[in-house]
C-alpha positions in Angstrom: 97.8 135.8 139.5 98.1 133.4 142.9 101.6 131.8 143.3 102.0 128.7 144.1 105.2 127.7 146.0 107.2 125.0 144.6 108.0 122.0 147.3 110.7 120.0 146.0 112.6 117.7 148.5 110.5 118.5 151.4 112.5 122.1 150.9 109.8 125.5 149.9 111.7 127.9 147.6 110.8 131.5 149.1 111.1 132.8 145.7 109.6 130.4 143.3 109.0 132.6 140.2 111.6 134.7 140.5 114.3 131.7 141.1 113.1 130.0 138.4 113.0 132.8 135.5 116.4 133.6 136.7 117.9 130.1 136.4 116.2 129.7 133.1 117.7 132.7 131.8 120.9 131.8 133.0 123.7 131.0 130.2 126.5 129.0 132.4 124.6 125.9 132.1 123.0 123.5 130.0 119.4 122.8 130.4 120.4 118.9 131.1 123.4 120.7 134.0 120.7 122.8 135.7 118.2 119.4 135.9 120.9 118.1 137.9 121.8 120.6 140.0 118.2 121.1 140.8 118.1 117.7 142.1 121.2 117.9 144.0 120.8 121.4 145.6 116.4 120.7 145.8 115.5 124.3 144.6 116.5 126.9 142.1 117.6 129.7 144.9 120.3 127.4 146.3 121.8 126.6 142.6 121.9 130.0 142.1 123.5 131.0 145.5 126.2 127.7 145.5 129.5 128.2 145.7 131.4 128.7 142.1 133.6 125.6 142.8 130.8 123.3 144.2 129.0 123.9 140.9 131.8 123.1 138.9 132.9 120.1 140.5 129.4 118.9 140.2 129.1 119.5 136.4 132.6 118.4 136.4 133.7 121.9 134.9 131.5 121.5 131.8 129.7 125.1 132.0 129.0 126.5 128.7 129.3 130.5 129.7 131.7 132.2 132.6 128.8 134.3 133.4 125.3 134.3 133.5 124.1 137.0 131.5 121.0 137.6 132.8 119.7 140.5 132.4 117.1 142.2 135.0 114.4 143.7 133.6 113.8 140.5 131.3 113.2 139.0 134.8 111.0 141.9 136.0 109.4 141.3 132.2 108.5 137.2 133.1 107.3 138.4 136.4 104.7 140.7 135.1 104.2 138.6 132.1 103.1 135.4 134.6 101.1 138.1 136.9 98.5 138.3 133.7 95.4 135.9 134.3 96.3 132.1 132.4 99.6 132.7 132.3 101.6 130.0 134.0 105.4 129.0 134.8 105.5 124.7 135.5 109.4 123.7 136.1 109.6 119.7 136.0 109.8 119.5 140.1 105.8 120.7 139.3 103.3 118.2 140.1 101.5 120.4 137.0 104.3 119.1 135.0 102.9 116.8 132.0 104.3 113.0 133.4 105.0 111.8 129.8 107.3 114.4 129.6 109.2 113.4 132.5 109.8 110.1 130.7 111.8 112.1 127.7 115.8 111.8 128.1 116.0 115.5 127.6 112.7 116.7 128.9 112.2 121.1 129.0 113.3 122.4 132.4 109.9 124.5 132.6 107.1 125.1 130.3 105.5 128.7 129.8 101.8 128.4 129.5 98.7 130.8 128.5 95.4 128.8 129.3 94.3 126.2 130.7 97.2 123.6 132.0 94.8 120.9 132.9 95.0 119.7 129.5 98.3 118.6 129.6 97.2 115.7 131.7 94.8 114.9 129.5 95.0 112.2 126.6 97.0 113.9 123.8 97.2 112.8 120.1 99.4 114.9 118.2 98.7 116.0 113.8 101.6 117.4 112.1 102.0 117.6 108.3 102.6 119.6 105.5 102.7 123.6 105.8 101.1 123.2 101.9 98.9 120.1 102.3 96.9 119.8 99.3 93.3 120.2 99.7 92.7 116.2 100.3 95.1 116.4 103.2 93.5 119.2 104.6 90.2 117.9 104.4 91.5 114.6 106.2 93.5 116.8 109.2 89.9 118.6 109.9 88.3 115.4 109.9 90.4 113.2 111.8 91.0 116.3 114.5 87.5 117.3 114.9 86.3 113.6 115.3 89.0 112.7 118.2 88.3 116.2 119.7 84.5 115.1 120.2 85.7 112.1 121.9 87.4 114.2 124.1 91.1 113.6 123.0 92.9 116.9 123.0 94.9 117.6 119.8 98.7 118.4 120.0 100.5 120.2 117.4 102.8 123.3 116.2 100.8 125.9 115.1 102.3 126.2 111.9 100.7 126.7 108.4 98.9 124.0 107.1 98.4 120.7 108.5 99.1 122.3 111.9 96.7 125.1 111.7 94.3 122.8 110.2 94.4 120.2 112.9 93.8 122.9 115.7 91.1 124.9 114.3 89.3 122.0 113.7 89.6 120.5 117.3 87.9 124.0 119.0 85.6 124.6 116.0 82.7 122.4 118.3 84.1 123.3 121.8 87.3 120.5 121.8 90.5 121.1 123.5 93.9 121.5 121.3 97.4 122.2 122.6 99.9 124.3 120.3 103.6 124.1 121.0 105.7 126.7 119.7 109.3 126.9 118.9 109.8 130.9 120.3 108.6 132.7 123.7 104.8 133.2 124.1 105.3 136.8 123.8 105.5 136.4 120.1 103.0 135.1 117.9 104.2 133.0 114.8 103.3 132.9 112.6 101.4 136.1 112.7 98.6 135.1 110.3 97.4 132.7 113.1 96.9 135.7 115.5 93.0 134.9 115.7 94.0 131.0 115.9 96.3 131.9 118.9 93.7 133.9 121.0 91.5 131.0 120.7 93.6 129.1 121.6 94.6 131.1 124.8 90.8 131.4 125.7 89.9 127.7 125.0 92.7 125.5 124.5 96.6 126.2 125.5 99.8 127.1 124.2 103.2 125.8 125.7 106.9 127.0 124.9 110.3 125.8 127.1 111.1 129.4 125.7 111.0 132.3 127.9 109.9 135.7 126.4 111.7 137.3 123.8 113.0 134.2 122.1 112.3 134.6 118.6 111.8 131.6 115.9 114.9 130.2 114.6 116.1 126.7 112.4 117.0 125.7 116.0 114.3 126.1 117.9 111.6 124.2 115.6 113.1 120.8 116.0 113.9 121.4 119.6 110.1 122.3 120.3 108.6 118.9 118.1 110.5 116.8 120.7 107.6 118.3 122.7 105.1 117.6 120.7 105.5 114.2 120.2 105.9 113.7 124.2 103.0 114.8 125.4 101.3 112.6 122.9 100.3 108.9 123.3 100.8 108.9 119.0 101.4 111.2 116.3 99.6 111.1 113.1 101.2 112.3 110.1 99.7 114.0 106.9 101.7 114.4 103.8 105.6 114.1 104.7 107.6 115.1 101.5 111.0 113.6 101.4 113.0 116.5 103.6 109.7 117.8 105.1 110.8 118.7 108.8 107.7 116.5 110.0 110.0 113.6 109.9 112.1 115.2 112.3 108.5 114.8 114.8 108.2 111.2 113.3 111.7 110.2 114.0 111.5 111.5 117.5 108.2 110.2 118.2 109.9 106.5 117.4 112.6 107.3 119.9 110.5 108.4 122.9 108.5 104.8 122.1 105.6 106.6 120.8 102.7 105.3 118.1 103.8 107.2 114.4 100.8 106.7 112.5 101.1 107.8 108.7 98.2 108.9 106.7 98.4 107.3 102.6 98.5 108.7 99.4 99.4 108.9 96.1 102.2 106.6 95.0 103.1 109.2 92.2 103.2 112.3 94.4 106.2 113.7 95.7 104.1 115.2 98.9 103.9 111.5 100.4 107.7 110.1 99.8 108.3 110.8 103.3 105.0 109.6 104.6 105.3 106.2 102.6 108.9 105.8 104.1 107.5 106.0 107.5 105.2 102.9 106.4 107.5 101.0 104.9 109.6 101.3 108.1 106.5 100.2 110.1 104.5 103.3 110.8 101.0 102.4 111.3 98.6 103.0 108.5 95.5 105.7 109.5 92.7 107.0 107.3 90.2 107.7 110.4 89.8 108.8 113.9 88.4 105.0 114.4 92.0 103.7 113.0 93.7 106.1 115.5 91.6 105.0 118.4 92.6 101.4 117.8 96.1 102.0 116.9 95.9 103.9 120.6 93.4 101.0 122.5 96.1 100.0 124.7 97.1 103.8 126.3 94.1 105.3 126.4 92.7 102.2 127.9 95.1 102.1 130.8 94.6 105.9 130.7 90.7 105.4 131.9 91.6 102.8 134.0 93.7 105.3 136.0 91.7 107.8 136.1 88.7 106.8 137.7 87.3 110.4 138.2 87.6 111.9 135.0 86.9 115.8 134.5 84.7 117.3 132.0 87.6 118.2 129.4 88.4 114.0 129.6 87.6 111.1 127.2 83.6 110.7 126.7 84.3 107.2 127.2 83.7 107.8 131.3 80.5 109.0 130.2 77.0 107.7 129.5 78.1 104.3 129.9 74.5 102.3 130.0 73.4 104.0 127.1 76.9 102.6 125.1 76.6 99.2 127.0 73.1 99.4 125.4 74.7 98.9 122.1 76.1 95.5 123.4 73.1 93.4 122.9 73.3 93.9 119.3 76.6 92.8 119.2 77.6 88.8 119.0 80.3 86.8 120.5 80.9 86.5 116.9 81.5 89.3 114.0 78.5 91.4 114.1 78.2 94.2 110.8 77.8 97.8 111.3 74.8 97.3 109.3 73.3 94.9 111.4 73.9 96.6 114.4 72.0 100.1 113.1 69.6 97.9 112.4 69.0 96.1 115.3 69.6 99.4 117.7 67.9 101.8 115.7 70.4 104.5 116.0 72.0 106.8 114.1 75.6 105.4 112.0 77.5 108.3 113.6 75.7 107.3 117.5 76.6 103.6 116.3 80.1 104.8 115.0 80.9 106.5 117.9 79.8 104.1 120.7 81.7 101.6 119.0 85.1 103.5 119.1 84.2 104.2 123.0 83.4 100.4 123.6 86.3 99.5 122.0 88.5 101.6 124.1 87.0 99.7 127.2 88.1 96.4 126.0 84.3 94.8 125.8 84.7 95.1 121.8 87.1 94.2 118.9 87.3 95.0 115.8 87.2 91.4 113.4 89.1 90.6 110.6 86.3 90.7 108.4 85.4 94.5 109.8 82.9 93.8 112.0 82.6 93.8 115.4 82.9 91.2 118.2 81.1 91.5 122.1 84.0 90.6 124.3 82.1 91.1 127.5 
């Protein structure tokens, strides 16, 4: 694997991967302290070689451990892992690091990754929920995920059983893109029954973790990884969150990160939806389709499209076939026009019209009227 050189504050680190791996595994400092030290010393090698007294002064003596406890065999294993195809280490100083994560108060020091790291800068929507969804919940998860993926939106989740796994699988089934954020080192497949999904994501999507190799999943690592799932995304879709569901942690983190929280509603009699309905009472958006999700996220998605005039093949399909989509505008009045009238006038299928309307809405040239029809704003 080609080893990129990290340029930080004008300095080039001579041994980037080895030094970053050592710093990540160093137990003397917290992640926040390590980021502060990097900002001061400009490179991980300088942090590791800095005089002890100087470091103590910079961190006000708040050191977690006296010893770094770095295992040389672990570092060798890290470097061997990084030499494999499509295996990456992306420090927070790297230009490939997701910009949205840098907005967090506690961004990961670095991301270990397998797969297409270009997806990290694509527009993402997180879909999370019950590990034991009802058949209805699983079906709507698959439908929303599939439809978002068809529009070029990357579906992000945690590869857990239930809603997470269904969202990933539906996104990648027809060539869509998905990112799984794991709560363990990438050398561990958890849950183990998701081995096929793990391999499919590694081949056509992306697997990421802030944890180095050898770290096992635990009740502490999952809440930490949840902040990455929400942090990477423009918004989070919640499907079937019970009263004490771990999904509510992701929802809370998304709110703290100023991300849109969207909830699929269910039966008022079902305990499976207790947490979901509490979120709706707190002001979360109600969604039941990809169309609703796109509508909720129209502002950040529109900004993304405008900021990326030369989009890659994985980018939103909004940017392609513009003439075909604008062809639809002549069948949409400046007053509310029903979807049925648009279909009759254009002689396109319902699926084609629905897809084009979603994309035109993102481009800001049509809007949904109060009666459910569409208004031409161009």
